[in-house]
C-alpha positions, -999 to 999 in steps of 0.1 A, spaced: 0 0 0 27 24 10 48 20 -22 16 22 -44 4 53 -26 38 71 -29 36 67 -67 0 74 -70 -12 111 -74 -49 104 -78 -75 81 -64 -108 71 -82 -142 62 -69 -172 48 -88 -205 47 -69 -236 63 -83 -263 65 -56 -261 92 -29 -262 73 3 -233 49 -4 -216 77 -23 -217 99 8 -202 71 29 -175 65 3 -166 101 0 -163 102 38 -140 72 37 -120 88 9 -117 120 30 -102 99 58 -79 81 34 -67 115 20 -60 125 56 -41 93 63 -20 98 32 -12 134 42 0 122 76 22 98 58 37 127 38 18 117 6 0 147 -7 -27 139 -33 -34 167 -58 -64 151 -75 -94 131 -64 -114 114 -92 -149 106 -80 -156 85 -110 -185 82 -135 -210 104 -119 -247 99 -119 -264 67 -128 -286 63 -159 -323 53 -158 -330 21 -178 -362 9 -163 -375 19 -129 -343 34 -114 -344 69 -99 -309 83 -100 -303 115 -80 -305 149 -98 -274 167 -110 -280 193 -84 -282 168 -55 -251 151 -68 -231 184 -72 -241 197 -37 -229 164 -21 -196 162 -40 -189 199 -35 -196 198 3 -175 167 8 -145 175 -15 -141 212 -10 -125 209 25 -99 184 12 -82 210 -9 -77 187 -39 -86 192 -76 -118 174 -83 -121 151 -114 -154 136 -124 -168 121 -155 -206 128 -159 -204 107 -191 -234 84 -195 -258 106 -175 -255 132 -202 -252 111 -234 -273 79 -226 -307 96 -231 -295 113 -263 -291 81 -285 -315 57 -302 -311 25 -321 -336 25 -349 -342 -10 -363 -367 -27 -385 -385 -60 -380 -372 -84 -406 -396 -113 -398 -413 -131 -370 -408 -168 -363 -423 -193 -339 -402 -222 -326 -410 -246 -298 -438 -225 -284 -418 -192 -284 -423 -163 -308 -392 -144 -320 -393 -109 -335 -361 -108 -356 -348 -73 -362 -321 -60 -386 -299 -49 -356 -278 -73 -336 -257 -77 -305 -228 -59 -323 -250 -28 -326 -261 -28 -289 -238 -50 -268 -250 -43 -233 -280 -67 -232 -257 -95 -245 -228 -87 -222 -246 -82 -189 -284 -82 -193 -288 -44 -195 -324 -34 -201 -332 -8 -227 -367 4 -234 -381 -6 -268 -408 15 -284 -427 1 -313 -433 25 -341 -460 13 -366 -483 25 -393 -519 28 -381 -534 -6 -378 -569 -17 -388 -593 -19 -359 -593 -58 -356 -557 -62 -367 -540 -64 -333 -533 -95 -313 -510 -95 -283 -485 -122 -275 -452 -128 -255 -422 -124 -278 -384 -122 -277 -369 -94 -297 -337 -108 -312 -310 -100 -338 -301 -121 -368 -267 -133 -354 -282 -167 -342 -264 -165 -309 -281 -170 -275 -268 -136 -265 -283 -118 -295 -315 -110 -276 -325 -74 -270 -353 -82 -246 -383 -103 -237 -417 -86 -239 -448 -99 -222 -474 -82 -244 -465 -74 -280 -490 -64 -306 -486 -84 -338 
């Protein structure tokens, strides 16, 4: 620890909800104090990736709440603050627009195959991330809608090439 800390001029933290973030910042403040007592003076403190991103029912704190907490906790340390707001700014700005290529039924399951794949949106395949899917259609005839459970998948024919499972999908 001592040799690592002597060569280290920054420390990074990645927690994105306020209660544990507050605790972690308190611990980091104590750590900065310990390092200073050991004649190791940090100039920078990197508090990581910033706010969380809402994908389904999460409720990340507001930017104002986050800024107040970080400012209050870090100001007294006398270090330069580094933070990366990253995904909280850019995540809601993008869309993946894809088209249904065909629907197929196999062993009692219905698959909606789209012209995008896991290489276009990797997060569901890598770690099960949930992204909202909005169906955009031409106006249907009155009796033309039936609902069913479907898996929305890409054409890669890999188990991981599944964007999501939807319980009620209009045909």
